[in-house]
N, C-alpha and C positions, 0 to 999 in steps of 0.2 A: 481621774489619771490612772491609764491603765502602765502592767506594769515594767513593761518595756519603755514608756514614755518617762515614769519614774525616775527608772534606771539611767536612763539617756541624760537627762536633766541633771541627775547627780554628775554624773561625769562632768557635762558640761559647764557644771560650778565649777567643779573640784578645777579644771582644765582655765579657768579664768585664774583663778587661785592660784594656781601654779604656775603660770604666765612667765613669770619671772626667775623660774628656774624650774628649766623640762625635767629632769631624774627626780626632783622633789614631786613634780606633779604626777608624772608617771607611776611614781608607790603610790599614791594616794587613790589614782583611778585602778590602776590593779586593787588596790586593797577594798575599794567600793564594790570592782566586781566579782572577787572571790567572796566578801562579804553577802551581795546580794546571791548568788547562786545557792550558800550556803541557805539563806532563808527560803528562797523560793527554787527546790530543787526540780519542779515539774517542770521548768523550762528547756532541763534535758534532751528529753524525748523529743520536742518541739526541735529544737535547734538542731538535734542529729540528722532528723527526718528533714527539715530542710539543706542543712550539708548534705545529703543522700542526694536530694534532688537536683541540686543546681550540680553535682558532680555527674549526674546522669545524664544534665542537657548538653553538658560538656562530653560526652562522650559518645552523646547521639549527635552532635553540630556537625553538620557535612556528611552523615551519611543515613541519617532517617529515612532518605527517598528510598536510599537503594535497599535499604534492611527492610520499610513496607514495599515494596515493589516484589511480586511472586515469582518464581518461576511459574511460565505460562500454566496455569492449571494447578497447580499445587494448591488450594486453597482449601479450607474447610468453613461450610455456612454459607453465609451472602454473598459471592465476591464480589458484589456490588454495593457490599455496606457501606456505609459511611464512617461506621468505629471499627478502628483495627489492633487484634490481637497477634503478633508476632510470636511462634510458640521453635522455636531450635530442638532439635529430638533425634532421638536414634530408637531403629527399631528394637535393637536389643538392653536397651533403658527400662528397665523394670519398675524404674521412678514415672518414666514416660508414661508408660502401662497405666500406671497404677493413676496417673492424672485424665485417663479419656473418658470417665465417668464427668469429669468434671467439667472438660471438651465440651461435652454430651450435651450436660447441662446448659452452659452456655450458649449454645448455639439454642437448644432451645426457647431459652427467656431473652435470648436478643435478636430478632428479628432484623437489623439493623448492621449484624457482629460478622466481622470478615476477618478468619482467622490463616493467616498466611504460616505455611508450615517451611521452615529452612530445613533441610534436609542434614544435619552435623554428625556425621559417622565415626564417631572416633573410641564405642567401648569394645566391638567385637572385632574379629577378624572379618567375620561376615559381612558387618554392618555399611561398610560401601559398596555390594552388591546388591543391600538390600534398598538403601537408598537409590543407585542409578537406577534399579526398577521402578522404585517411586513414580519417579522422573519419568520414565516411559509409560508408567499409566497416567500419571499429569498430562503427557503428550496426547493421549488416545479421549482424556476427556472421563477417565473412572479413576483419577486419585483417589478421591473421599472411600471409594470401595475397596483399593489394594490397602488404604492406609487401617481401614477398622480391621481389615481381615487377616494384617497379616500380624497386628497387635493381638487380632483373637486368637491366632494360630499358637503364640506360647513361646516360641522359638526362633533365632533365627540362623538358618544354614540354606546349603544352594538346593535341598530339593524339597523346603516351605517356601522359598521366595516361590522356584518355580509354581509348585503346586496351588499357590494364593494367584500369584500370575492368571492361571488356566482357569481357577476358580471364578473369577473378576471378568472374563472373558476379553484378555488381552488378546491381540494378533501377534502370536505369541516371537513370530520373523522378524516384523516392524520391532516390536519390543526390544528384542534384543538388539536390533541395530542401533534403535535411537540409546539404549541403555548406555553400549558403549561410544558414541559419539564423542566429540567433542566439545558439544554445546554439556552434553551433562556432566562432563567431567567438572569445565569451568565452575560452571555453579555450585558446584561442591565443595572447591577451591575457592570459590567466592564469601560461600558461607565459612569457611574455616576461618578465614581470613577477617571478615565481618565478627566472628565469633569473639576472635582475638582481639581486637578493636573494641569493644566493649566488655573487657573484662570476663567471659564467659569462661567456664572452665571445665563445664560437662552438661548432662542434658536433665530433664526439661531446664531451658532459661526462657525466658519471655520481655518481652518489649510490650505494653503499652503507654501511650503517652509520652511522656516523660520519663515512667520507670521501666527502670530493670530490675530483674527479678528473678533469682536463681534459684530452682527446684522444685519438688512437688509440693508446692507451699496449697493447695487446696484453693475450694471457689470462693470460698468470701475475702478473702485477698485479691484474688483476680478481680473480683465484682468491684471490688472496691478502684482497683485502679484504672478496671474501664470505665468507672461514673466519676470520675477525678480527670481524665482523659476527656472525656464528654464535655466535663465542664470545662476544660481550657480551650476547646477550641468553639464551644459557643462564645467565649468570650471573647479570642482571636474573632471571629465571624461578626461581633455586634460592633 
């Protein structure tokens, strides 16, 4: 009999004994639970993990499809990949820049991986201009090139944004027009709203399956989240 089964059996027995007096029965149940946790503290991390998963599922309910549907072209890795990682990022975010090698390593190791990048320009005054130009690059099919070159540039200002856009070969007249379009502005506002709904307050933030992850957590944690997402998807498909 497992620990959880033993606990459930003990509570059930007490409930029967205390059926004639709910208050006494409740006190007995609370005492059993208290003593059990003290004897088996190893269950607490698992309980917290299960609680976090349940809360994440509730936050994602109703918005998952929107979160995982990219702005056309704003995708890294395999655009047709069956495993999706969503990254909310800002070109002025040092932690996003720090996470870039992890993102590239994940792409190299996972040919089925599609990374949907959601521009979340919240850090610097120049962040919105960089986000708009990135989406303009996506419209021309050059989002990955702009994304990597912008982070490699190491700073975010109007001159750098312009230089990177020219470096990756954007049609600049078209890019400026798209960058200032209502479509791009609507995308940025949508990303801000989704981030708020998911409880994200900064960048980078990630969605992998039912996992909501904040911060530059490293490749190991992201890999585990992706493995869990694959396992959950396989279970649903079977």
